[in-house]
C-alpha positions as CSV (number, residue, x, y, z in Angstrom):
1,X,-46.0,-57.8,7.0
2,X,-45.5,-56.5,10.5
3,X,-42.0,-55.4,11.8
4,X,-40.4,-57.3,14.6
5,X,-39.8,-55.5,17.9
6,X,-36.6,-53.7,18.7
7,X,-35.4,-56.7,20.6
8,X,-36.9,-60.2,19.9
9,X,-36.0,-63.8,20.6
10,X,-37.3,-65.3,17.4
11,X,-38.4,-64.4,13.9
12,X,-41.5,-66.0,12.4
13,X,-43.0,-65.8,8.9
14,X,-44.5,-62.3,8.2
15,X,-42.1,-60.6,10.6
16,X,-39.2,-58.3,9.6
17,X,-35.9,-57.5,11.2
18,X,-34.7,-54.1,10.0
19,X,-32.8,-50.9,11.0
20,X,-31.7,-51.1,14.6
21,X,-33.8,-54.2,15.4
22,X,-32.0,-57.1,17.1
23,X,-32.6,-60.9,17.4
24,X,-31.3,-61.9,20.8
25,X,-30.5,-65.4,22.1
26,X,-32.6,-66.6,25.0
27,X,-29.8,-66.1,27.6
28,X,-28.9,-62.7,26.1
29,X,-25.3,-63.8,25.2
30,X,-25.5,-63.2,21.5
31,X,-27.4,-60.8,19.2
32,X,-28.2,-60.6,15.4
33,X,-28.7,-57.4,13.4
34,X,-27.6,-55.2,10.6
35,X,-24.3,-53.4,11.0
36,X,-23.2,-50.5,8.8
37,X,-19.6,-50.4,7.5
38,X,-18.4,-46.8,7.1
39,X,-16.3,-46.2,3.9
40,X,-16.1,-49.9,3.0
41,X,-14.0,-50.7,0.0
42,X,-16.2,-53.7,-0.7
43,X,-19.1,-51.7,-2.0
44,X,-19.6,-51.6,-5.8
45,X,-18.1,-48.7,-7.6
46,X,-20.4,-45.7,-7.8
47,X,-22.9,-47.2,-5.3
48,X,-22.2,-44.4,-2.7
49,X,-23.0,-44.5,1.0
50,X,-22.1,-47.2,3.5
51,X,-22.3,-50.9,3.2
52,X,-24.5,-53.0,5.5
53,X,-23.9,-56.5,6.7
54,X,-26.0,-58.9,8.8
55,X,-23.9,-60.0,11.7
56,X,-24.0,-62.0,15.0
57,X,-22.0,-60.5,17.9
58,X,-21.4,-60.8,21.6
59,X,-24.4,-59.0,23.1
60,X,-22.9,-58.4,26.6
61,X,-19.5,-57.3,25.5
62,X,-19.3,-53.5,25.2
63,X,-16.7,-53.7,22.5
64,X,-18.4,-54.8,19.2
65,X,-17.1,-58.2,18.4
66,X,-18.6,-60.0,15.5
67,X,-18.6,-63.8,15.3
68,X,-20.6,-64.5,12.1
69,X,-21.5,-62.5,8.9
70,X,-24.0,-63.3,6.2
71,X,-23.3,-62.7,2.5
72,X,-19.5,-62.4,2.8
73,X,-18.8,-63.6,-0.7
74,X,-21.5,-61.7,-2.5
75,X,-22.3,-58.0,-3.2
76,X,-22.9,-56.1,0.1
77,X,-26.1,-54.3,0.8
78,X,-25.6,-50.6,0.0
79,X,-27.5,-47.3,-0.2
80,X,-29.6,-45.2,2.1
81,X,-32.6,-47.6,2.4
82,X,-32.5,-50.1,5.3
83,X,-32.4,-53.8,4.2
84,X,-34.8,-56.3,5.8
85,X,-34.4,-59.8,7.1
86,X,-37.4,-62.0,6.7
87,X,-38.5,-65.6,5.9
88,X,-39.5,-66.0,2.3
89,X,-42.5,-67.9,0.9
90,X,-40.3,-71.0,0.3
91,X,-39.2,-71.1,3.9
92,X,-35.7,-69.7,3.4
93,X,-34.2,-66.8,5.3
94,X,-33.6,-63.9,3.0
95,X,-32.2,-60.3,3.0
96,X,-34.3,-58.0,0.9
97,X,-32.7,-54.9,-0.4
98,X,-34.7,-52.4,-2.6
99,X,-37.3,-55.1,-3.2
100,X,-34.7,-57.7,-4.4
101,X,-33.3,-60.7,-2.6
102,X,-29.6,-59.9,-1.8
103,X,-28.9,-63.0,0.2
104,X,-30.6,-66.4,0.9
105,X,-29.9,-69.4,3.0
106,X,-30.8,-71.5,-0.1
107,X,-31.8,-74.4,2.1
108,X,-33.8,-77.2,0.6
109,X,-36.8,-76.2,2.6
110,X,-39.8,-78.5,2.4
111,X,-41.8,-77.2,5.4
112,X,-44.6,-74.8,4.8
113,X,-43.9,-71.2,5.3
114,X,-46.0,-70.8,8.4
115,X,-44.1,-73.5,10.4
116,X,-40.6,-72.1,9.8
117,X,-39.0,-70.1,12.6
118,X,-35.6,-68.4,13.1
119,X,-33.8,-68.7,16.5
120,X,-30.5,-67.5,17.8
121,X,-29.2,-70.0,20.3
122,X,-27.1,-69.1,23.3
123,X,-24.2,-70.9,21.7
124,X,-24.2,-68.3,18.9
125,X,-25.7,-70.7,16.4
126,X,-28.4,-69.1,14.2
127,X,-30.9,-71.9,13.4
128,X,-33.7,-71.9,10.8
129,X,-36.0,-74.8,11.8
130,X,-39.4,-76.2,11.1
131,X,-40.7,-78.0,14.2
132,X,-37.8,-80.2,15.2
133,X,-36.1,-80.2,11.8
134,X,-33.1,-78.0,11.3
135,X,-33.3,-76.5,7.8
136,X,-30.2,-74.4,8.0
137,X,-27.7,-73.3,10.7
138,X,-24.9,-70.8,10.8
139,X,-22.5,-73.3,12.4
140,X,-22.4,-75.1,9.1
141,X,-21.3,-71.9,7.4
142,X,-18.6,-70.4,9.7
143,X,-16.9,-67.1,8.7
144,X,-13.7,-66.2,10.6
145,X,-14.7,-67.5,14.0
146,X,-14.9,-70.9,15.7
147,X,-17.2,-70.6,18.7
148,X,-17.2,-73.3,21.4
149,X,-19.4,-76.2,20.2
150,X,-18.9,-75.4,16.5
151,X,-16.8,-77.6,14.3
152,X,-14.4,-77.3,11.4
153,X,-13.7,-80.2,9.2
154,X,-14.8,-82.1,6.1
155,X,-17.8,-84.2,5.1
156,X,-16.1,-87.0,3.3
157,X,-19.4,-88.1,1.7
158,X,-20.6,-84.7,0.3
159,X,-17.1,-83.0,0.1
160,X,-18.5,-80.0,2.0
161,X,-15.9,-78.2,4.0
162,X,-16.4,-76.1,7.1
163,X,-13.4,-73.8,7.3
164,X,-12.5,-70.4,8.6
165,X,-11.6,-67.5,6.3
166,X,-10.2,-64.2,7.6
167,X,-11.9,-60.9,7.1
168,X,-10.7,-58.3,4.6
169,X,-9.7,-55.8,7.3
170,X,-10.5,-54.7,10.8
171,X,-13.8,-53.1,9.7
172,X,-15.0,-55.0,6.6
173,X,-15.7,-58.7,7.1
174,X,-15.7,-59.5,3.5
175,X,-13.6,-62.5,2.5
176,X,-9.8,-62.1,3.2
177,X,-6.8,-64.1,1.9
178,X,-6.2,-66.4,4.9
179,X,-8.0,-69.6,5.7
180,X,-7.8,-72.4,8.3
181,X,-9.2,-75.9,7.4
182,X,-9.1,-79.5,8.5
183,X,-8.6,-81.9,5.6
184,X,-8.7,-85.6,5.0
185,X,-5.3,-86.1,6.5
186,X,-6.7,-85.1,9.9
187,X,-4.2,-82.1,10.2
188,X,-5.3,-78.5,10.6
189,X,-3.6,-76.2,8.2
190,X,-3.5,-72.4,7.6
191,X,-3.2,-71.3,4.0
192,X,-2.7,-68.1,2.0
193,X,-5.0,-67.7,-0.9
194,X,-6.3,-71.3,-0.4
195,X,-3.0,-72.6,-1.9
196,X,0.1,-71.8,0.2
197,X,0.2,-73.5,3.6
198,X,2.2,-71.7,6.3
199,X,1.2,-73.4,9.5
200,X,0.3,-77.0,10.5
201,X,-1.2,-78.3,13.8
202,X,0.5,-81.7,13.5
203,X,-1.4,-85.0,13.8
204,X,-3.9,-85.7,16.5
205,X,-2.3,-88.0,19.1
206,X,-5.5,-88.9,21.0
207,X,-5.4,-85.9,23.3
208,X,-4.3,-82.9,21.3
209,X,-2.6,-81.9,18.1
210,X,1.2,-82.6,18.3
211,X,2.3,-79.1,17.3
212,X,0.0,-77.4,19.7
213,X,1.2,-78.4,23.2
214,X,-0.9,-75.6,24.7
215,X,-3.9,-77.8,24.2
216,X,-2.8,-79.8,27.3
217,X,-4.2,-77.0,29.5
218,X,-7.3,-79.1,30.3
219,X,-8.5,-76.7,33.0
220,X,-9.8,-74.4,30.2
221,X,-11.0,-76.7,27.3
222,X,-12.4,-80.0,26.3
223,X,-11.9,-81.3,22.8
224,X,-13.8,-83.5,20.3
225,X,-11.9,-85.0,17.4
226,X,-13.6,-87.3,14.9
227,X,-12.0,-89.1,11.9
228,X,-14.0,-91.9,10.3
229,X,-15.4,-92.9,7.0
230,X,-18.0,-90.1,7.0
231,X,-16.2,-87.1,8.3
232,X,-13.1,-85.6,9.9
233,X,-14.0,-82.8,12.4
234,X,-12.7,-80.9,15.4
235,X,-14.6,-78.9,18.1
236,X,-13.8,-77.5,21.5
237,X,-15.9,-76.5,24.5
238,X,-15.3,-74.5,27.6
239,X,-15.1,-76.2,31.0
240,X,-16.2,-72.9,32.7
241,X,-19.3,-71.5,31.0
242,X,-19.0,-68.2,32.8
243,X,-15.9,-67.4,30.7
244,X,-16.5,-65.5,27.4
245,X,-13.9,-66.9,25.0
246,X,-13.6,-67.6,21.3
247,X,-11.2,-68.6,18.6
248,X,-10.8,-66.8,15.3
249,X,-8.6,-66.3,12.2
250,X,-7.3,-62.8,12.4
251,X,-6.8,-60.3,9.5
252,X,-3.0,-60.8,10.2
253,X,-3.3,-64.5,9.2
254,X,-2.8,-65.7,12.8
255,X,-5.3,-67.9,14.7
256,X,-6.0,-66.4,18.1
257,X,-7.9,-67.5,21.1
258,X,-9.2,-64.5,23.1
259,X,-10.9,-64.2,26.5
260,X,-12.9,-61.2,27.7
261,X,-11.3,-59.5,30.7
262,X,-13.9,-57.7,32.7
263,X,-11.5,-55.6,34.8
264,X,-9.8,-54.0,31.7
265,X,-12.9,-54.2,29.5
266,X,-10.9,-55.7,26.7
267,X,-10.0,-59.0,25.1
268,X,-6.9,-60.8,26.4
269,X,-4.9,-63.2,24.2
270,X,-4.7,-66.8,25.4
271,X,-3.1,-68.4,22.3
272,X,-1.7,-67.3,19.0
273,X,-0.6,-69.5,16.0
274,X,1.8,-69.0,14.5
275,X,3.3,-67.2,17.5
276,X,5.4,-64.8,15.3
277,X,3.7,-62.5,12.8
278,X,6.5,-62.9,10.3
279,X,5.9,-66.6,10.0
280,X,2.6,-65.9,8.3
281,X,2.9,-66.1,4.5
282,X,2.8,-62.7,2.8
283,X,2.2,-61.0,6.2
284,X,3.3,-57.6,4.9
285,X,2.6,-58.0,1.2
286,X,5.0,-57.7,-1.7
287,X,8.3,-55.7,-1.6
288,X,8.2,-55.4,2.2
289,X,10.4,-56.4,5.1
290,X,8.9,-58.1,8.2
291,X,10.6,-57.6,11.6
292,X,9.0,-59.1,14.7
293,X,11.3,-57.1,16.9
294,X,10.4,-53.7,15.4
295,X,7.6,-51.4,16.8
296,X,6.1,-51.5,13.3
297,X,6.5,-55.0,11.9
298,X,6.0,-54.2,8.3
299,X,8.2,-51.7,6.3
300,X,8.9,-51.1,2.6
301,X,12.1,-52.0,0.9
302,X,14.4,-49.2,-0.3
303,X,12.9,-47.7,-3.5
304,X,9.3,-48.6,-2.5
305,X,6.4,-46.9,-0.8
306,X,3.2,-48.1,0.8
307,X,0.8,-49.2,-1.9
308,X,-2.4,-48.3,-0.1
309,X,-2.1,-46.3,3.2
310,X,-5.9,-46.8,3.8
311,X,-5.5,-50.6,3.7
312,X,-2.4,-50.5,6.0
313,X,-4.3,-48.4,8.5
314,X,-6.9,-51.2,8.6
315,X,-4.3,-53.9,9.0
316,X,-4.8,-55.1,5.4
317,X,-1.2,-55.3,4.1
318,X,-1.1,-58.7,2.4
319,X,-2.8,-57.5,-0.7
320,X,-1.3,-54.1,-1.5
321,X,2.1,-54.2,0.2
322,X,4.6,-51.7,-1.3
323,X,5.0,-50.3,-4.8
324,X,8.0,-49.0,-6.8
325,X,8.8,-45.3,-6.6
326,X,10.5,-45.4,-10.0
327,X,9.7,-48.0,-12.7
328,X,12.6,-50.1,-14.0
329,X,14.3,-49.3,-17.3
330,X,13.4,-52.6,-19.0
331,X,11.7,-51.6,-22.2
332,X,14.9,-50.3,-23.8
333,X,16.8,-53.4,-22.7
334,X,14.3,-55.8,-24.2
335,X,14.3,-53.8,-27.5
336,X,18.1,-53.8,-27.6
337,X,18.4,-50.0,-27.5
338,X,19.6,-48.6,-24.2
339,X,17.7,-45.4,-23.3
340,X,18.8,-43.8,-20.0
341,X,20.8,-45.6,-17.3
342,X,20.6,-49.3,-16.7
343,X,19.0,-50.7,-13.6
344,X,21.1,-51.3,-10.5
345,X,21.0,-53.5,-7.5
346,X,20.8,-52.6,-3.8
347,X,22.2,-55.1,-1.2
348,X,20.0,-56.1,1.8
349,X,22.1,-58.0,4.3
350,X,21.0,-60.4,7.1
351,X,17.6,-61.2,5.7
352,X,15.5,-64.3,5.1
353,X,15.3,-64.8,1.4
354,X,11.9,-64.3,-0.4
355,X,9.4,-67.0,-1.2
356,X,9.6,-69.1,-4.4
357,X,13.2,-68.6,-5.8
358,X,14.2,-69.7,-9.3
359,X,17.6,-71.2,-10.1
360,X,19.5,-69.5,-13.0
361,X,19.6,-71.4,-16.2
362,X,23.1,-72.7,-17.1
363,X,26.3,-72.4,-15.2
364,X,26.8,-69.1,-13.3
365,X,30.2,-69.0,-11.6
366,X,30.1,-65.6,-9.8
367,X,28.0,-63.0,-8.2
368,X,28.8,-60.6,-11.1
369,X,27.5,-63.2,-13.6
370,X,24.4,-63.8,-11.5
371,X,23.7,-60.0,-11.5
372,X,24.0,-59.8,-15.3
373,X,21.7,-62.8,-15.8
374,X,19.1,-61.0,-13.6
375,X,19.6,-57.7,-15.4
376,X,19.0,-59.3,-18.8
377,X,15.5,-60.4,-17.7
378,X,13.0,-57.7,-17.2
379,X,10.9,-59.8,-14.9
380,X,13.8,-60.5,-12.5
381,X,13.3,-58.3,-9.4
382,X,16.1,-59.7,-7.2
383,X,19.0,-62.2,-7.0
384,X,21.3,-63.8,-4.5
385,X,24.5,-65.7,-5.0
386,X,25.9,-68.2,-2.4
387,X,26.8,-71.7,-1.8
388,X,23.6,-72.8,-3.5
389,X,24.6,-70.9,-6.7
390,X,22.6,-68.2,-8.4
391,X,18.9,-67.7,-7.4
392,X,16.5,-65.2,-8.8
393,X,13.0,-63.9,-8.1
394,X,10.4,-62.7,-10.5
395,X,7.5,-60.3,-9.7
396,X,6.7,-59.3,-6.1
397,X,9.1,-60.3,-3.3
398,X,7.2,-62.0,-0.4
399,X,8.3,-63.2,3.1
400,X,11.5,-61.2,3.4
401,X,12.3,-61.1,7.1
402,X,15.0,-59.0,8.8
403,X,17.4,-60.9,11.0
404,X,19.3,-59.2,13.9
405,X,22.7,-59.5,15.5
406,X,23.0,-61.3,18.8
407,X,25.6,-59.8,21.2
408,X,27.3,-58.0,18.4
409,X,27.6,-61.1,16.2
410,X,25.4,-62.1,13.3
411,X,22.7,-64.7,14.0
412,X,24.0,-66.7,11.0
413,X,20.6,-67.1,9.6
414,X,20.5,-64.1,7.2
415,X,21.7,-63.9,3.7
416,X,22.3,-61.0,1.3
417,X,19.5,-60.2,-1.1
418,X,20.2,-57.8,-4.1
419,X,17.0,-56.1,-5.1
420,X,16.6,-54.4,-8.5
421,X,16.0,-50.7,-8.6
422,X,16.0,-47.9,-11.2
423,X,19.2,-46.0,-11.5
424,X,17.4,-42.9,-10.4
425,X,17.0,-44.3,-6.9
426,X,20.8,-44.3,-6.6
427,X,21.3,-40.9,-8.1
428,X,18.9,-39.6,-5.5
429,X,21.0,-41.2,-2.9
430,X,24.1,-39.6,-4.3
431,X,22.4,-36.2,-4.4
432,X,21.5,-36.6,-0.8
433,X,25.1,-37.4,0.0
434,X,26.2,-34.3,-1.9
435,X,23.7,-32.2,0.1
436,X,25.1,-33.7,3.3
437,X,28.7,-32.9,2.3
438,X,27.9,-29.4,1.2
439,X,26.0,-28.9,4.5
440,X,29.1,-30.0,6.4
441,X,31.3,-27.7,4.4
442,X,28.9,-24.8,5.0
443,X,28.9,-25.6,8.7
444,X,32.7,-25.7,8.7
445,X,32.9,-22.4,6.9
446,X,30.5,-20.8,9.3
447,X,32.7,-22.1,12.2
448,X,35.8,-20.7,10.6
449,X,34.1,-17.4,10.1
450,X,33.1,-17.2,13.7
451,X,36.7,-18.0,14.7
452,X,38.1,-15.3,12.5
453,X,35.6,-12.8,13.9
454,X,36.7,-13.8,17.5
455,X,40.4,-13.2,16.5
456,X,39.5,-9.8,15.0
457,X,37.5,-8.7,18.0
458,X,40.3,-9.7,20.3
459,X,42.9,-7.8,18.3
460,X,40.5,-4.8,18.1
461,X,40.1,-4.8,21.9
462,X,43.9,-5.1,22.3
463,X,44.5,-2.2,20.0
464,X,41.9,-0.2,21.9
465,X,43.9,-0.8,25.1
466,X,47.0,0.5,23.3
467,X,45.1,3.6,22.2
468,X,43.8,4.2,25.7
469,X,47.3,3.8,27.1
470,X,48.7,6.3,24.6
471,X,45.9,8.7,25.5
472,X,47.0,8.5,29.1
473,X,50.6,8.9,28.2
474,X,49.9,12.0,26.1
475,X,47.2,13.5,28.2
476,X,48.0,12.8,31.8
477,X,50.8,12.3,34.4
478,X,51.9,9.6,36.7
479,X,51.9,5.9,36.2
480,X,50.0,4.1,33.5
481,X,49.5,0.3,33.8
482,X,50.8,-1.8,30.9
483,X,50.2,-5.5,30.5
484,X,53.5,-7.4,30.5
485,X,52.5,-9.1,27.2
486,X,51.9,-5.6,25.7
487,X,55.4,-4.4,26.6
488,X,56.9,-7.7,25.5
489,X,55.2,-7.3,22.1
490,X,56.3,-3.6,21.9
491,X,60.0,-4.4,22.5
492,X,59.9,-7.5,20.2
493,X,60.5,-9.7,23.2
494,X,63.1,-7.2,24.7
495,X,65.4,-7.7,21.7
496,X,66.9,-4.2,21.3
497,X,68.9,-3.2,24.4
498,X,69.9,0.4,24.6
499,X,71.4,0.7,28.1
500,X,71.5,-0.6,31.7
501,X,71.0,0.8,35.2
502,X,71.5,-0.3,38.8
503,X,68.3,-2.3,38.9
504,X,68.0,-3.6,35.3
505,X,68.4,-3.1,31.6
506,X,66.8,-0.6,29.2
507,X,65.1,-1.6,25.9
508,X,63.8,0.3,22.9
509,X,60.2,-0.3,21.9
510,X,57.4,1.0,19.8
511,X,53.6,1.2,20.4
512,X,51.0,0.7,17.7
513,X,50.8,4.4,16.9
514,X,54.6,4.5,16.2
515,X,55.3,6.1,19.6
516,X,58.9,5.2,20.5
517,X,59.4,4.2,24.2
518,X,62.2,3.2,26.5
519,X,61.5,0.2,28.7
520,X,63.5,-0.5,31.8
521,X,63.3,-4.1,33.0
522,X,64.3,-5.0,36.6
523,X,66.3,-8.0,37.5
524,X,63.8,-8.6,40.4
525,X,60.3,-7.3,41.3
526,X,58.8,-7.0,44.6
527,X,61.9,-6.5,46.8
528,X,63.0,-3.6,44.5
529,X,59.7,-2.0,43.6
530,X,60.1,0.7,46.3
531,X,63.5,1.8,44.9
532,X,62.2,1.5,41.4
533,X,59.3,3.9,42.1
534,X,61.7,6.3,43.8
535,X,63.8,6.4,40.7
536,X,60.6,6.9,38.6
537,X,59.6,9.9,40.7
538,X,63.0,11.4,40.4
539,X,63.0,11.0,36.7
540,X,59.5,12.6,36.5
541,X,60.8,15.7,38.3
542,X,64.0,16.0,36.3
543,X,62.3,15.4,32.9
544,X,59.1,17.3,33.6
545,X,57.7,18.8,30.4
546,X,60.3,16.8,28.5
547,X,59.1,13.3,28.9
548,X,55.3,13.5,29.5
549,X,54.5,10.1,31.1
550,X,55.7,6.8,32.4
551,X,54.2,3.4,33.2
552,X,54.7,0.5,35.5
553,X,54.2,-3.2,35.0
554,X,55.1,-6.1,37.2
555,X,54.3,-9.5,35.7
556,X,57.3,-11.6,36.7
557,X,59.6,-8.6,36.5
558,X,59.5,-4.8,37.4
559,X,59.3,-2.7,34.3
560,X,59.5,1.1,33.8
561,X,58.5,2.5,30.4
562,X,58.8,6.1,29.2
563,X,58.1,7.8,25.9
564,X,61.2,8.5,23.9
565,X,60.6,11.6,21.8
566,X,63.3,11.1,19.3
567,X,66.4,9.1,18.6
568,X,68.5,11.9,19.9
569,X,67.0,11.7,23.3
570,X,68.9,9.7,26.0
571,X,67.5,8.3,29.2
């Protein structure tokens, strides 16, 4: 068999599409080829290497955007060898990996092999046909994307459903947990795990679905809705064919309509349903809190940590969610022997309560009784008690949403959820509080130490000034400057009066080195300073070699101080 060219517009019997080869639509809008998935979690254990998937993508959009994937539900193609796409002897399209068929269209082909041809249309529809007969087409097997002209719905005769299923994560387009389908009722629903509905389009009113008023924007789309005895189906088409736009079911569980914006070279969101991420069932996974107002919408509850950081990095949170840091102490309770501390409960205020509550059996009259009922059941992971009585949850807690206060007041929507945790989680919290308290005490002691050091230094400097003053008294002559506060302290606030003169009173004092001094305090200061200094000079001459030095201070009063050699000395 010969290999197809690097870029071809059809694939015929005997030709291969492998490696970097592409099958391109006639107008160049779409391309088909093999895409490698680095580090895919979908590959079988021990297979090694990267997985490879056959995909269709927008050929003219520089940002790789896949719209269809083959073999989503089967084992991916793995290993170093390149898989090959070809038309088999029975007329089916097959992927051959290591000589074995890894995927097949499994069409009831009746045409001979040499008349079958594979075409990729400019609508994005991959068609296997023989002459004018369509043997198989990708539009009958949508993945997570609904292209313009494609339909979702139900064949009421055969029971075959055309529905969208989200991808596992942003890289791997294996089957995810969210789906969107149109059933017999004629209403589009989004479901988690094919069983839990979380969004509905409302009924078709002849022009649009009643819960999707945005469909009235007729300048963008036209719609086709069919509901008869044979089928129920819905399709849309673009009124402006120059716009690149598509609808898909995102990994987040939201249905989005995106349009390519050439100026920014990125996709712009036109519609999103549900509009809020937290309205998607299990959007963040078990034991998480969803908050549409937070920078990171999903966070773990207290006592839990991210189950798989790798999955979270790829926007796959619904499966792993968060896991307990410490296992509950249930074994000893169920056996009737208490080993270690009993589990405790942590209150989460202002939250939307989890999905699927269970009412307590029997009459429960108080929150304390409700807690005890939950504690006695190892499978009970949380409880709440309110006007509706005692409600409990078993297993993983899903759909807990954080409510916020509005203008300082509670929104009124939130309730208090008590989640069950191991006692160790609370001891850790208390230990953290002790560390904080000890840290605060340590900081206080440090501050006190610094304060004491400052006081000691100030006293040391003051004593140094006294020493310098004494040195001047004993070693020099003339006036020495005292601070008023120093003399006040030396005389014990001028408490021991030993005489009086024409200009003031005389007080006995003592310096730090036990030197006794006589201090004369004037009744006034500036107007008598001249006479005071004259008296000082006179005393200096009369008492020369008897009283070595004197000092002057004027801080609110004139003061003359002299050393008093002994108690027998008089001034």
